[in-house]
N, C-alpha and C positions, 0 to 999 in steps of 0.2 A: 054306512054313508058317512064319508071324509067332512069331517066339518073345520073351519077357519081358527076355531077357541083349540083344536090341536098340535100337538107339538113332536117333532122327529129328531132325534139328533143321534147326529153317527160319528164313529169311528172314522180317522181318516186309512192309516196305512194298511190294507189289506181286507179294508171295507168298500172303500169309494176307489180307491187307486193300488194297481198291484207296483210299491213302490219297492219292493226288495231287490230286483236289479241294479236300479240306481244304489241303493243302501248299500249294496254287495261291492260295486265299485267302488265307493268310498271306502269301503271297509278294506278293502284289498291294496288300494294305492297308500293307505296310510301302513299297512303291516308291510308291503313290500319297499316302503318307503325307508323304514327300520331295518330291515333282513328278518322279519318274522314270520314265523310259517304261516299258510293261510287256511282258513277253513271253507269248507264246500258252501255252494249258496244254500243246499235243504238246512243245513245248518244252521245259517245264517237266517233263514226265512222265518223258523218258528220263534226268534228272539227280536224280530224288528222293531214290535210292539210294546218294546220297554223303554225303548230311547236308545240314543246313540251311546252313551256311556255303560251301558248293560249291556249292548250289543259288545261292543269295543272288550269290556271285561268279558262276554262269553267267551269271544275269541280265545283272549290269553288264556282264560281255564282252562277251555280245551285244548287247547297245543303245550298244555304244562307249560307257558311261558310266564317263568317269574314277572313278577310286577307291582307297584307301589301306586298310592295315590299322585305322584308326580307322573309318573308314565303314564297314566290313564288322562291325566288333564292335561298332556303333550299331545297324545293321540289323538282325543276329544278335539282341541284347537285345529289341527290339522283334518282332521274329519269334514268337521263342519265348515272349514275353509273351502276342501273342496267338493264337500256334496251342493255348498249353497251354489256353486259356477256351475254344477252339473246334476243341478235335481231333475228334471224332466228329458234325460236323454232317452232312456229306455221306460219308463213307468208309466202306465197304460192304462187309462179307465175301463174299470169292468163292464164288460158286457150290457146294455140294459139300462147302464145307469142315469147317463142322460136323458133318456125317454121316461125314466119312472120319475126322476125329479123336476120336469118340466108340467111331468100332468101333475104333481103334488103342490107343485107351486102356481098353477092353475088353481087349484081347488082353494089356495089360500093357508097352506096348512104352513105355521112357523117351523124355520128349519136351523140348525147349527152345525158345527161339528166340536165334538169334544177329544181333544186328541193327547198322545202323550208325546209325543211330537213340538220342538217349540215354533212358540206361536208364528215368529216374521218366517219361518221356513214353510211353515202349513198353508199361512197364505201366501208367499211367493210359487210354492207349489202350484198351490187351487186358482191363481191368474195364470200362471203360463197353461193350463189345461183346460180353460176357460168355464171354470167350474165356480167361482168367486160369486156369479151373477146368484145364486142358488142360495149360499149362506152368507148372512148378514154379521151372522156370530159364529166367532173361532174361536176356541179356547185352548191353549196349546199347555205344554206340562210347564211353563216357566209364566204362564198367567198369573196362576194364584199362587199363596204360600204349599197349597197341596195341588196334588196331580191322581189322575187312576191311581188305583183302585178306591182312591179316597171318595165317598157320595157326592161331597162337597162341590168337586170338580163336576161332576152331571149335573148338577142342582144348578149349580149358577149359570151354567148354559143354558138348561132351560129359562132360569129367568131371564137373564140376557135378550135370549130371542123372543120373551113375552111371550110363554106359556107358563105352564104350572104345571107338578111333577103329577096330580093326579088324572092330567089328560095329556102324556107323554108318553113317547117308546123310544128305547137305545137301539140303535142297531151296529153290530159290531161284529169282531171276528177272534178274540179272544178269552183265554180267563178269566184276564183281568177286567174284559168288557161286562162279562155280567157278573163276576163279581160286586165292579162297581154299581151295576144296575139294581143286581138283588139288596145291595147295602142302600140305597136311595130309593129303595119300595118305588124302582120304576120298571114295566114288562122291558125285555129282551129281544128283538130277535136277532138270533145268529146267522152270521152268514157261513156259509159250506164251502166256500173258496175263496177262503182267509192263510192266515198265516199260524192258524192253531198247534198245527200238529198232533192233532187228535179228531175226533170224533165231539163234532159241536153239539150234536144230540147229548151229549156223555157229561157235559158242561153245565147243562141248567139251564140253557135255553130257553124263554115261552115259545117261540116257534123258530126254525129251520127255514133258509129258505136257498134252494140250490142257483137263483137267479133272477135280476134286478126283476122280470117281467113280473114276480111272484109276491113283488114288496108290498102294492096296493090291496091286494087282494086280503094279507094276513096283516094289514095294519087297522082294516073295516074289521078284520076276526075279533084282535086285540081291544079297540078303541070304540068300536060301534057305529 
């Protein structure tokens, strides 16, 4: 039985929302603008959880495009400008999410978002998709001096949500999420429909779910 003293912290990209199409559009926009070669959506999808700069760097490396910090800075600025203006054109909430969050909220569970997307962009996306009502706490890559996989990013999210690590669970879709939760000594539920690029069961998640209608029962299993 779930209780109000329990806390669930979610990753954003690839966990709550399928953001890859809009992230890929932003990446393609800046690469096209510089006359640089593109990568496939499938290749981009496995790197979107690491942050915008890492995604751009991955694209340049994969296409063997010479680059330095100055070029990365320039492309990142263009990327963020375009993405902010087009953040929810094709991004979609994963099936069953709203219904599941509504049930958890009704039971009084504390919830928050811990993401390597910048905080302002995270809040904008949640606003535009009407998800902010579930998440009073959102910590992005630039909220603290550290971000995932540093466990302090997750632990601080739990604290600000009013929870305790001993009564918390992380829900994510990547090796970074699993590593973060493990380092924080917090159980982690991995979603199979995200951007890991490999079997989530192989990454060491405590549980794996294929749909959000499995979340509540899995939380009960982990939290009691």
